N, C-alpha and C positions, 0 to 999 in steps of 0.2 A: 981584769977578767970580766967585770961587769960591762965594760965597754964593748968587749968582744961579743958577749951574748946579745947586747942591744943591737950591734951591727948585723949580727946573724938574723935576728928577728925582723929588722927592717928589710934586709935582702929577701927574706922569705915572703914577707907581705907583698913586696914589689913584684917578685917573680910569680906569685900566685894570681895576681890581677891580670885579667885579660885586657887587652887594648880595645878601644872602642871600634867596633866594626859596624859598617852600614851595609845592609843587603836590601835588595829590591826584589820583590816577588810580584809576578803577575798572575792573574787568574784568567782562565779561559772559560767561556760559557759554551754549553752545547745547545744545539737546536733540538728542542723537545717538541713533538707535535702536540698541539693543543687539543685535538680531537682524539684522545686516547680512549680505548674501550677497556674499561677495567673488568676485572674478574669479580662478579658478584657472588656472594655467598648467601645462603638461606638456611633456615633451621625451623623446626617445629617447636612450639611452646607447650609444654606439658604443665597444666595448671592443677594444683592441689584442690580437692573439694573441701578441705578443712582450712580454717583460718589459723594463722600463726601469729604469735604476739612477740614484740620485742620491747624492752624497757631500757631507757638510758636515764641515769640520774647524774646530775651534775656533782662531781666529787667534792667541790668546794665552792658553793654558790656565793660566798662572801667575797672571795678573791678572784675566782675564775668566772668571768662573765662570758657566756656563750650566747650567741643569737638563737632566736627561735628556729631558724632554718638549720643551723648547725646541730641543734639538739634533735630536731626531726630526723636529719640525715643519720645521726649516730644511732637513734632508735631503729631506723629502717635497717641499718647495717647489722645491728644486734639480731633483728628478726630474720634477716637473710642468712646470717651465719648460723643461727640456730637450726633453721630449716634446710640448710645447704642448698639454697636457691639462688637464682640469678636476678630475679625481678620480683617486686612486691606489687600485686595487683589490688586496686581498690583499697589503698591505705586509709585508715581512719585513726586520727590522733586524739589522745587525751592528755592535757597538759595540767600539771599541778604547780601552783605558785605558793611561795611562802614570803610574806613581807614584800610583796610586789615583784619578786624575782622568780623566774621560771627555774624550778629545781628538778622536775621529773617529767619525762615524755614517755607515753606508752603508745605504741602503734600496733594495729591489728590489720591483717590483710591476707590475701591468698598468695601462696608462694608459687612462683612459676620457674621453670627450669628449661633452658634451651636443649633440645635434643636433635638428633639426626641432622648434623651440619653436613651441607654439601654445596658444591660450586654449581652455579646456574650456567647452563650452556648458552652459547651465543644466540641460539634460536629462542630460547626462553627470555633472554634479555631483550631481544628484538620484539618479541610478542608483547612483553610488558610495556615497552615504550609505545608500541602502536595502540594498545589498549588505553594507555594513559592519554594519548593524543585524541583518540576517539571520544573518550569521556569528557575531555575539555571542550570539544567542538560538536558534541552530540546534541540533537534536538532535545528539548526538555522532556516532553511526554507525548506519546502517540496514542490517541484514543480513536478507535475505528478508522485508522489511517489518516486522521487529521492531527496536525501538530497543535499542541495546547501548551502555552507557556505556563510553567509551573512556578513562576516567580510569585512569591507571596508577599504582599505588602504587609507591613506591621499593622495590627489591628488598631483601630481608632481608640484613643484613650477613653475610658469609661467616663461618663459625665459625673462631675462632682455632685454628691448628694446636697441638696439644698437644706440649709438650716431651717428649722421651723420658724415661722414668723413670730417675732417677739410679741408677746401679749402686753397690752398696756398695763403698766404697773399701777396697782391699785394703792392708793395712799391710805395708810392706816393711821389713825391718830396715835400719837406716841403717849404713853402713860408716863408722865413725869411727876414726881411729888416734890 
């Protein structure tokens, strides 16, 4: 009886295995125009006049080591979640350390929320591109019809203050007993 069960088990394993099959697949590529005009979207940004604060504390500073940037990002996320905002404007950070490890980051900034989303028309896109090109190639400044180059060179470094002339050291007799 055991031999019969063994034989059935072996047959079941052999029948359940698929044979090796090889297939070849080919991929076709489509010609996509490289100069596609995308639909642009725009929105207005409503900025709060009050500052919002977000705090992130490292839950286990001894084991979980987060970088300063990760801690800042988490604090910004807490502030945005608290204010139900999309962006934090003018963030200012305060960091607290214990035994040389960053344990708490507090961020304060103005909450901004995008509103009035809309698609920009083709004409507005074209006008934007034209204005951008004009700005890149525009003369610098026109004063009374004459072009003036507004390129400003870096100011010359301030001269180093001269040290006062060393006075001749006067020798004092030493008093030794």
